[in-house]
C-alpha positions in Angstrom: 118.6 152.6 144.8 119.5 152.0 141.2 119.2 148.4 140.1 121.1 146.8 137.2 118.8 145.8 134.3 120.1 143.1 132.0 120.6 143.8 128.3 120.8 140.1 127.6 121.3 136.9 129.6 123.0 133.5 129.3 121.4 130.7 131.2 123.5 128.1 133.1 122.1 125.0 134.8 123.9 124.4 138.1 124.1 120.9 139.5 126.5 118.6 141.4 128.5 118.1 138.2 128.5 121.8 137.3 129.0 124.0 140.3 129.2 127.7 140.9 133.0 127.5 140.7 132.8 125.8 137.3 130.4 128.5 136.3 132.8 131.1 137.4 135.4 129.7 135.0 133.0 130.6 132.1 132.3 134.2 132.8 135.1 135.4 130.5 133.6 133.3 127.7 130.1 134.6 128.4 131.3 138.2 128.4 133.3 137.6 125.2 130.2 136.1 123.6 128.5 139.4 124.3 125.9 138.5 127.0 125.4 141.1 129.7 124.1 138.9 132.6 124.5 135.3 133.8 121.2 133.7 134.5 121.5 130.9 137.1 119.2 128.0 137.8 118.0 127.6 141.4 120.8 127.7 144.0 119.2 126.9 147.3 119.8 123.6 149.0 117.9 120.9 147.0 117.3 117.2 147.0 120.7 115.5 146.5 121.3 114.7 142.9 118.7 117.1 141.6 119.7 118.4 138.2 117.3 121.3 138.2 117.2 122.6 141.8 113.4 123.2 142.0 113.1 120.7 144.8 114.4 123.0 147.6 114.8 121.4 151.0 116.3 124.3 152.9 115.8 128.0 152.2 118.5 129.1 154.5 121.6 128.1 152.5 123.1 127.7 149.1 123.2 124.1 148.0 126.6 122.7 149.0 126.4 120.4 145.9 126.2 123.5 143.8 129.1 125.2 145.5 127.6 126.6 148.7 127.6 130.2 150.0 131.4 130.6 149.4 131.0 129.4 145.9 128.4 132.0 145.2 130.6 134.7 146.6 133.4 133.5 144.3 131.1 133.3 141.3 129.7 136.8 141.9 133.2 138.3 142.2 134.2 136.6 138.9 131.0 137.9 137.2 131.6 141.4 138.4 135.2 141.3 137.3 134.0 140.3 133.8 131.4 143.1 133.8 128.5 140.8 134.1 125.3 141.0 136.1 123.7 138.0 137.8 120.0 136.9 137.6 118.9 134.1 140.0 116.0 131.7 139.5 114.0 131.1 142.7 111.2 128.8 143.7 108.5 130.4 146.0 105.7 127.9 145.4 106.9 124.6 146.9 109.6 122.6 148.6 111.1 119.1 148.1 109.9 116.4 150.5 111.1 113.3 148.7 113.5 112.6 151.6 111.7 113.9 154.6 114.7 114.0 157.0 116.6 116.4 154.6 113.8 119.0 154.8 113.9 120.3 158.5 110.5 121.9 158.2 108.7 118.9 156.7 110.4 116.5 159.2 109.2 118.7 162.1 105.6 118.8 160.7 105.6 115.0 160.4 106.9 114.7 163.9 104.6 117.2 165.7 101.6 117.6 163.3 99.5 120.7 163.8 101.6 121.6 166.8 104.7 122.0 164.7 106.2 125.5 164.4 106.2 124.9 160.6 102.7 123.5 160.2 101.4 126.7 158.8 104.1 126.9 156.2 102.6 124.0 154.2 99.2 124.0 152.6 97.7 121.0 154.4 94.0 120.2 154.9 94.3 118.6 158.3 90.6 118.0 158.7 90.4 115.9 155.5 93.1 113.6 156.8 91.7 113.2 160.3 94.5 115.3 161.6 97.1 113.5 159.7 99.1 114.2 156.5 98.7 111.5 153.9 101.9 110.4 152.2 101.5 108.2 149.1 104.4 105.7 149.3 103.1 102.2 150.0 103.3 99.5 147.4 100.6 97.1 146.3 101.6 94.3 148.8 101.9 96.6 151.8 98.9 98.9 151.7 96.5 96.5 153.5 99.1 94.5 155.5 98.9 94.9 159.3 102.3 96.5 159.6 102.4 97.9 156.0 105.9 96.5 155.5 107.2 99.0 158.1 109.9 98.5 160.7 111.2 100.6 163.6 114.9 101.3 163.3 117.2 103.9 164.9 114.2 105.8 166.4 112.5 106.1 163.0 109.7 104.4 161.1 111.3 102.8 158.0 109.7 101.6 154.8 112.4 100.2 152.5 114.7 103.2 151.9 112.1 105.7 153.2 112.5 107.1 156.8 109.9 108.9 158.8 110.0 110.4 162.3 108.3 109.0 165.3 106.4 111.4 167.5 107.6 111.6 171.1 105.9 109.1 173.4 104.3 107.0 170.6 106.8 104.1 170.5 107.7 103.6 174.1 105.5 100.6 174.8 106.9 98.1 172.4 104.0 98.4 170.0 104.2 96.9 166.5 105.3 99.1 163.6 101.7 99.2 162.3 100.4 100.4 165.6 103.1 102.9 166.0 102.3 104.2 162.5 98.7 104.7 163.4 99.8 107.0 166.3 101.7 109.4 164.0 100.7 112.7 162.6 101.0 111.3 159.1 99.5 108.3 157.3 101.4 106.3 154.8 99.0 105.3 152.1 99.1 103.4 148.8 101.0 105.4 146.2 97.9 105.5 143.9 95.9 107.3 146.5 97.9 110.5 145.9 95.6 111.1 142.9 92.4 111.0 145.0 93.1 111.4 148.6 96.2 113.6 149.2 95.5 116.4 151.6 98.5 118.6 151.0 98.8 120.8 148.0 101.5 119.8 145.6 103.4 121.3 142.6 101.1 120.0 139.9 100.8 116.3 140.4 104.3 115.8 142.0 103.7 114.4 145.4 107.4 114.9 146.4 106.9 118.7 146.1 104.7 120.3 148.8 103.3 123.7 148.3 104.5 126.5 150.6 102.2 129.3 151.9 104.4 132.4 151.1 101.3 134.5 151.5 101.9 134.3 155.2 104.3 137.1 156.1 106.4 135.0 158.4 106.7 132.2 155.8 107.7 134.8 153.2 110.4 136.2 155.5 111.8 132.7 156.3 111.8 131.5 152.7 113.3 134.7 151.3 115.9 135.8 153.9 118.8 134.2 152.1 117.6 135.3 148.7 117.2 138.9 150.0 120.7 138.7 151.4 122.0 137.9 147.9 120.5 141.1 146.6 121.4 143.2 149.6 125.1 142.1 149.4 125.3 142.5 145.6 125.7 138.8 144.9 122.8 138.9 142.4 121.0 141.8 140.7 117.6 140.3 139.9 115.3 137.3 140.2 113.3 134.9 138.0 110.2 133.7 139.8 109.2 130.1 139.1 105.5 129.3 138.7 103.8 132.3 140.3 100.4 131.0 139.2 100.7 128.4 142.0 100.7 131.2 144.7 97.6 132.4 146.5 98.1 136.0 145.4 100.8 136.4 142.7 100.3 140.2 142.5 100.6 140.5 146.3 103.6 138.3 146.4 105.4 140.4 143.7 104.4 143.6 145.4 106.0 142.4 148.7 109.1 141.2 146.8 109.4 144.6 145.2 109.1 146.3 148.5 111.8 144.0 150.1 114.2 144.4 147.2 113.6 148.1 146.5 112.3 147.3 143.1 114.9 145.0 141.8 114.6 143.5 138.3 112.1 140.6 138.4 110.8 138.2 135.8 107.9 135.7 136.1 107.6 132.3 134.5 104.1 133.0 133.3 102.4 131.1 130.5 100.2 133.4 128.4 97.6 132.1 126.1 97.4 133.8 122.6 96.2 137.3 123.1 96.3 137.2 126.9 98.2 140.1 128.4 100.4 139.9 131.4 98.6 141.6 134.3 99.7 145.2 134.2 99.5 145.6 138.0 102.3 143.0 138.6 105.5 144.3 139.9 107.5 142.5 137.3 109.5 143.5 134.2 107.8 140.7 132.2 107.8 137.0 131.5 110.5 134.5 130.8 109.7 134.7 127.1 107.6 131.7 125.9 105.2 134.2 124.3 108.1 135.5 122.2 109.2 132.0 121.3 105.8 131.2 119.8 105.7 134.4 117.7 109.2 133.8 116.2 108.5 130.1 115.4 105.2 130.9 113.7 106.4 133.7 111.4 108.8 131.2 109.9 106.2 128.5 109.2 104.7 128.2 105.7 100.9 128.8 106.0 100.4 126.8 102.8 101.4 123.7 104.8 98.4 123.9 107.1 95.7 122.3 104.9 97.8 119.3 103.8 99.1 118.7 107.3 95.5 119.0 108.7 94.4 116.4 106.2 97.3 114.1 107.2 96.5 114.5 110.9 92.8 113.5 110.2 93.9 110.4 108.3 96.3 109.4 111.1 93.6 109.7 113.7 91.6 107.1 111.8 94.3 104.7 112.8 94.7 105.6 116.4 93.2 105.2 119.8 92.1 108.8 119.2 89.4 108.0 116.7 87.8 110.6 114.6 88.8 114.2 113.5 89.1 115.6 117.0 89.9 119.3 117.1 92.7 120.8 119.2 90.1 122.5 121.4 88.3 119.3 122.0 91.6 117.5 122.8 92.5 120.2 125.3 89.1 120.0 127.0 89.1 116.2 127.2 92.7 116.0 128.5 92.1 118.7 131.1 89.0 116.9 132.2 90.9 113.6 132.5 93.5 115.3 134.7 90.8 116.8 136.9 89.3 113.4 137.3 92.6 111.6 137.5 96.0 112.7 138.8 94.7 116.0 140.2 91.4 114.8 141.6 92.6 115.3 145.1 92.9 119.1 144.4 89.4 119.1 142.9 88.0 117.2 145.8 89.5 119.8 148.2 87.7 122.5 146.3 84.4 120.5 146.6 84.9 120.1 150.4 84.8 123.9 150.6 81.2 124.0 149.2 79.5 121.0 151.0 76.0 122.3 150.5 76.2 122.4 146.7 75.1 119.1 145.1 77.5 117.6 142.4 80.1 120.3 143.1 83.0 118.1 142.3 81.7 117.3 138.8 80.9 120.9 138.1 84.2 122.2 139.4 86.1 119.7 137.3 84.1 120.7 134.2 84.8 124.4 134.9 88.5 123.7 135.2 88.5 121.8 132.0 86.8 124.7 130.2 88.9 127.4 131.7 90.5 129.3 128.7 93.7 130.5 130.4 96.0 129.3 133.1 94.3 131.2 135.8 92.5 134.5 136.7 93.5 137.0 139.3 90.3 138.1 141.0 88.8 140.5 140.9 90.5 141.2 137.6 89.8 139.1 134.5 86.7 137.6 136.0 85.5 137.3 132.4 87.6 134.1 132.1 85.5 132.5 134.8 82.2 133.5 133.0 83.6 132.2 129.7 84.4 128.9 131.3 81.0 128.8 132.9 79.2 129.3 129.6 81.3 126.6 127.9 80.8 124.2 130.8 77.0 124.7 130.7 77.0 124.1 126.9 78.8 120.9 127.3 77.1 119.7 130.4 73.5 121.0 130.6 72.9 118.7 133.5 75.3 120.7 135.6 73.9 124.2 134.7 72.2 124.7 138.1 75.3 123.6 140.0 77.5 125.9 138.0 75.2 128.8 138.6 75.3 128.0 142.3 79.1 128.0 142.3 79.6 131.2 140.3 79.0 133.7 143.1 81.5 131.9 145.4 84.1 131.5 142.6 83.7 135.2 141.7 84.4 136.4 145.3 88.2 137.0 145.7 87.9 136.6 149.4 86.3 133.1 149.3 88.7 130.3 150.0 87.2 128.2 147.2 87.7 131.0 144.7 91.3 131.4 145.8 92.1 127.7 145.5 90.2 127.4 142.2 92.6 130.0 140.8 95.6 128.0 142.0 94.2 124.8 140.7 93.3 125.9 137.1 96.9 126.5 136.2 97.9 123.0 137.3 95.1 121.4 135.4 96.1 123.4 132.3 99.8 122.5 132.6 99.2 118.8 133.1 96.3 118.5 130.6 97.9 120.5 127.8 101.7 120.7 128.0 102.2 117.3 129.5 99.4 115.3 127.7 97.7 117.0 124.7 101.0 118.2 123.3 102.0 114.5 122.9 98.7 113.6 121.2 98.7 116.2 118.4 101.0 115.2 115.5 100.2 117.9 112.9 103.4 119.8 113.2 105.4 118.8 116.3 107.3 122.1 116.5 104.1 123.9 117.4 103.5 121.8 120.5 105.7 124.1 122.7 105.4 125.5 126.2 103.4 128.7 126.1 102.1 128.0 122.6 98.8 127.0 121.1 99.2 124.4 118.3 95.9 125.6 116.8 97.7 128.8 115.7 99.6 127.4 112.8 101.5 130.4 111.5 101.4 134.2 111.4 102.3 136.6 108.7 105.0 139.3 108.8 102.6 142.1 109.5 101.2 140.3 112.5 104.7 139.6 113.7 105.6 143.3 113.5 102.4 144.3 115.4 103.2 141.9 118.2 106.8 143.2 118.5 105.6 146.8 118.5 103.2 145.9 121.4 106.1 144.3 123.3 108.3 147.3 122.7 105.5 149.6 124.0 104.2 147.5 126.9 107.0 145.2 128.2 110.3 146.3 126.7 112.3 144.6 129.5 110.5 141.2 129.3 112.7 138.3 128.5 112.7 136.6 125.1 113.8 133.0 124.6 114.0 130.2 122.1 115.2 127.3 124.3 114.9 126.7 128.1 115.3 123.8 130.5 111.5 123.2 130.0 111.1 123.4 126.2 109.7 120.3 124.6 112.2 120.6 121.8 115.3 122.8 121.4 115.2 125.7 119.1 117.1 124.0 116.2 115.0 120.9 116.5 111.9 123.0 116.0 113.5 125.0 113.2 114.1 121.9 111.1 110.6 120.6 111.8 109.2 124.0 110.8 110.6 123.3 107.3 108.4 120.3 107.0 105.5 122.7 106.6 107.1 123.7 103.2 107.3 120.0 102.2 104.1 118.3 103.4 104.1 115.7 100.7 107.7 114.7 101.5 106.6 114.4 105.1 103.6 112.3 104.2 105.7 109.9 102.1 108.4 109.7 104.7 105.9 108.9 107.4 104.2 106.3 105.2 107.5 104.5 104.8 108.4 104.7 108.5 105.0 103.4 109.5 105.1 100.6 107.0 108.3 99.3 108.6 107.6 100.1 112.3 103.9 100.6 112.8 102.6 101.3 116.3 98.8 101.8 115.6 98.8 105.3 117.0 99.1 107.6 114.0 99.3 111.1 115.6 101.8 109.9 118.1 103.9 108.3 115.5 103.9 111.5 113.5 105.1 113.4 116.6 107.7 110.8 117.4 109.2 110.6 113.9 109.1 114.4 113.4 111.0 114.8 116.7 113.5 112.2 115.5 114.0 114.0 112.2 114.3 117.4 114.0 117.0 116.1 116.4 118.8 113.8 114.0 121.5 112.6 114.3 121.0 111.6 117.9 122.2 108.7 120.0 120.2 105.5 120.4 120.0 106.1 124.1 118.5 109.6 123.7 116.0 108.4 121.2 114.8 105.6 123.4 114.5 107.9 126.4 112.5 110.4 124.5 110.2 107.8 122.9 109.4 106.3 126.3 108.7 109.6 128.0 106.6 111.0 125.1 104.5 107.9 124.8 103.7 107.7 128.5 102.9 111.5 128.6 100.5 111.0 125.6 98.8 108.2 127.5 97.1 106.8 124.4 98.8 103.4 124.2 100.8 103.3 127.4 101.0 105.3 130.6 103.4 106.1 133.5 101.2 104.3 136.1 100.3 101.3 134.0 102.9 100.8 131.2 101.8 98.5 128.4 104.9 96.2 128.2 103.9 94.7 124.8 103.2 98.1 123.2 106.4 99.6 124.6 108.4 96.7 123.3 107.1 97.6 119.8 107.9 101.2 120.4 111.5 100.5 121.3 111.8 98.2 118.3 110.6 101.1 116.1 113.3 103.3 117.6 115.9 100.6 117.1 114.8 100.4 113.5 115.9 104.0 113.0 119.4 102.8 113.5 119.3 99.2 112.4 116.7 98.9 109.6 118.2 100.2 106.3 114.9 101.3 104.9 113.9 103.2 108.1 117.3 104.7 108.5 117.4 105.9 104.9 113.9 107.4 105.1 115.0 109.5 108.0 118.3 110.4 106.4 116.7 111.3 103.1 114.1 113.6 104.9 116.8 115.3 106.9 118.9 115.9 103.8 116.0 117.5 102.1 115.2 120.0 104.9 118.6 120.3 106.5 119.7 123.6 104.8 116.2 125.0 105.3 116.5 124.1 109.0 119.8 125.9 109.2 118.3 129.0 107.6 115.3 128.9 109.9 117.6 128.6 112.9 119.6 131.6 112.0 116.5 133.6 111.2 114.9 132.7 114.5 118.1 133.4 116.5 118.5 136.8 114.9 114.9 137.8 115.4 115.0 136.7 119.1 118.3 138.5 119.8 117.4 141.7 118.1 113.7 142.0 118.8 112.3 144.0 121.8 113.0 142.5 125.2 115.9 141.0 127.0 117.1 138.0 125.0 118.3 134.9 126.8 120.7 132.4 125.3 120.2 128.9 126.9 123.4 127.2 127.7 125.2 125.9 124.7 122.6 127.0 122.1 125.0 129.4 120.4 125.8 126.3 118.5 123.0 124.0 117.2 120.6 123.0 120.0 118.8 119.9 118.8 117.6 118.8 122.2 114.4 117.1 123.1 112.3 117.3 126.3 114.0 117.3 129.7 116.2 115.8 130.9 117.6 115.7 127.3 117.7 119.5 127.3 119.8 119.7 130.4 122.8 117.6 129.2 126.3 118.8 129.7 127.7 121.4 127.3 131.1 121.3 125.6 132.2 124.9 126.4 135.8 124.2 125.2 134.4 123.7 121.7 132.4 126.9 121.9 135.5 128.9 123.1 137.5 127.5 120.2 134.8 128.4 117.6 134.4 131.9 119.0 138.2 132.4 118.9 138.3 131.5 115.3 135.5 133.8 114.4 137.1 136.7 116.4 140.3 136.0 114.4 138.4 136.7 111.2 136.9 133.4 110.1 133.5 133.7 108.4 132.2 130.1 108.9 130.1 128.2 106.4 126.5 127.5 107.2 126.8 123.9 107.9 126.4 121.1 110.5 129.1 122.6 112.8 126.8 125.4 113.8 129.6 127.9 113.8 127.6 130.3 111.7 125.0 130.4 114.5 127.7 131.3 117.0 128.7 134.1 114.7 125.2 135.5 114.6 124.7 135.1 118.4 128.0 136.8 119.3 127.6 139.7 116.9 124.0 140.4 117.8 124.7 140.2 121.6 127.7 142.5 121.3 125.7 145.0 119.2 123.0 145.1 121.9 125.5 145.5 124.7 127.9 148.0 123.0 125.5 150.1 120.9 122.3 150.4 122.9 121.4 153.6 121.1 120.6 151.5 118.0 117.9 149.5 119.9 115.3 152.1 120.9 112.3 151.4 118.8 110.7 148.8 116.6 109.5 149.4 113.0 108.9 146.8 110.3 110.6 147.7 107.0 108.9 147.4 103.6 110.1 144.7 101.3 109.0 144.6 97.6 109.6 142.4 94.7 109.0 138.8 93.5 110.2 137.2 96.8 109.0 139.8 99.2 107.1 137.2 101.3 110.4 135.4 102.0 112.0 138.2 104.0 111.3 139.9 107.2 113.1 143.1 108.2 112.9 145.5 111.1 114.6 148.7 112.2 115.3 148.8 115.9 116.5 152.4 115.8 119.6 152.1 113.7 120.1 148.3 114.0 118.3 146.6 111.1 117.6 142.9 111.2 116.9 141.1 107.9 116.0 137.4 107.9 114.9 134.8 105.5 111.6 132.9 105.8 110.2 129.9 103.9 113.6 129.0 102.4 112.5 125.9 100.5 109.8 127.9 98.6 112.3 130.7 98.0 114.7 128.2 96.4 111.9 126.7 94.2 111.0 130.2 93.1 114.5 130.9 91.9 115.9 133.1 94.7 115.6 136.7 95.6 115.5 138.1 92.0 114.4 141.8 92.1 113.4 141.8 95.7 114.3 145.1 97.5 114.4 146.2 101.2 113.8 149.8 102.0 116.5 150.9 104.3 116.3 154.2 106.3 118.8 156.9 105.4 122.4 156.3 106.5 125.3 154.1 106.0 125.3 150.6 107.4 127.8 147.8 108.1 126.7 144.1 108.4 127.8 142.8 111.8 128.3 139.3 110.3 130.2 140.0 107.1 131.4 143.6 107.3 129.7 144.4 104.0 128.6 148.0 103.7 125.3 149.4 102.4 123.8 152.8 101.8 120.2 153.6 102.8 117.4 153.4 100.3 116.2 150.6 98.1 118.7 147.7 98.4 118.7 144.3 96.8 117.9 141.7 99.4 120.0 139.2 97.4 123.0 141.4 97.9 122.4 141.8 101.6 121.8 138.1 102.1 124.4 136.8 99.7 126.6 135.1 102.4 124.1 134.2 105.1 120.3 134.0 105.2 120.4 136.8 107.8 122.0 140.2 108.2 122.4 142.7 111.0 123.0 146.1 109.5 124.3 148.6 112.1 124.2 152.3 111.3 127.7 153.6 111.2 128.6 156.3 113.8 129.0 159.7 112.4 132.5 161.1 112.6 
């Protein structure tokens, strides 16, 4: 069977307010834009009101709030009529259990315990709970009360708005709610005990998402029957797999999926550390593209900014709860260790229970997890990561050396349960410790603190960028590339503007000094991150700014936290945010900084977009980001999109308008549509990757590549280029032929061509070799 492989994708976020029928109304626009495939967020029935769909409550049906099964049929028909493929996001690792009665499997497990037909579907350590599932919901006043604040109502055990089932025969004697509770197959415990005592595996530290054991064939079949029907009936063409690192055996899961789908196109949401390859034995076309995002960002960052920004970060740490010149590596280790000892301790304790004869196992396991260099290993492959972690752990904790040596044989054995679970746990520790904590504590250049990236890698040169793209072309040519997603910490154009600060570190230092003098918080690195994010996203609403500041500060955990908010400090934080709008000095400092880097940000944005859309791989356009996407972390990056505006801009461009490069973002839509159309309509021009030579006084400020007849030329370091006086005698060496710029229509002959002539209108060009008559 031949499966459709996308040339490019356009991501849509389905929710109650944006259903499959509303998505169907956009397929003509998406096709006109030039995308080849619509890429849909999860569609299975989810917790009501979910704006992401990753909290699936029923695998047997399409979410009625998102349009239901008939809505999917109508959408698929509309997509096919427009010539588009469909890529669906699915969630094999966990289910939503926030409202137990809405999840039939979980309700049955709570009702019947180990005897439930679905008990094996969830990853529950029954013995650790004395045969009961621990559910962390009780408040401070109820945990130790005789009846825990419970009541029996309509045949259920109720706790405020929470409802739980009552096992047959356990409430027939008129016993009190507390006594009835003690007879159930679940135990309601204080909400804080989830960190230490939970006995079911979760998605990261989210207690309302329970892990599902898809490694069991019957569970795989039950959770994938509806999804496989979509593929079988032609409603979708391929799948995006959420968080495969949480699975017992990702390679085995992907192999089974390939067998069941006859090798359909599959992508995995896999975070790769710098230099880490995707396992070659996985039955997948590649990742969802965070690795590409990091490369594109870094080739546009000025390496000369590293030293002054390093010095500024060190100064800021002197006035911070993070005292001293702490390195990124040390920050990562310490935050991962804090997670292992904190919000994910229940997972570490479960590992320790599997090795009861090894003294101090919990401490040693936590240290190994904190030292693990990548998200996870896939035993028996890449066992070197485990040994690297062991050596680092023993260096840091010599007192644990004997314990670590005792654990290594077990952790190295792919058949040992502790080894299997260790692999599943390491990714969660990394995600919570790095992405959701360390990223908010490191203020050097906020745009580097992005999913799948390592902030310690400040920038890369053009040669390194070319080498990485050549590797992608050779190894994973069908892997996705991206710049913005529903999970990115900052949208692509927020980052592009922040990137420009690396070219103006003294401006940033002086701006930050002014901001801190008027609205100091006593947490220098966090303040740098907060204000840089504000500059990158400016202008933004007061509401969005407050929401971001609160989330970012609690994720950082240096001055306030989610579980114990510091009301006094947060009041100062919100006052600082208000100052951005109400204090003339603060407002002007932000406005002045934005004015200085605004044009450079626009240039960086177009360069990044062109490189992403033209480089090897399958480029994804996140909903709405064909105009400026200055979003911040979720849920800010999932806000509704004004598609009517985008239709109108595209219509004007198609009517012949060449928009100015300005705050409207219309020039970005020009670049996006023309690059997408070129990839779709002239695939013969995108068959290889070769960096082109650039010579002359401003050679460092351009990057050019030949994709086999389509030549992308982009500007880098635009502020320095302007200070140096422009392109001057800089030349790009074009291959033989005649070319037309997809953005302006200008024509060029192969050979040595002045970059200033090619980039006279826009900071980017896409030269397409003209077809021979």
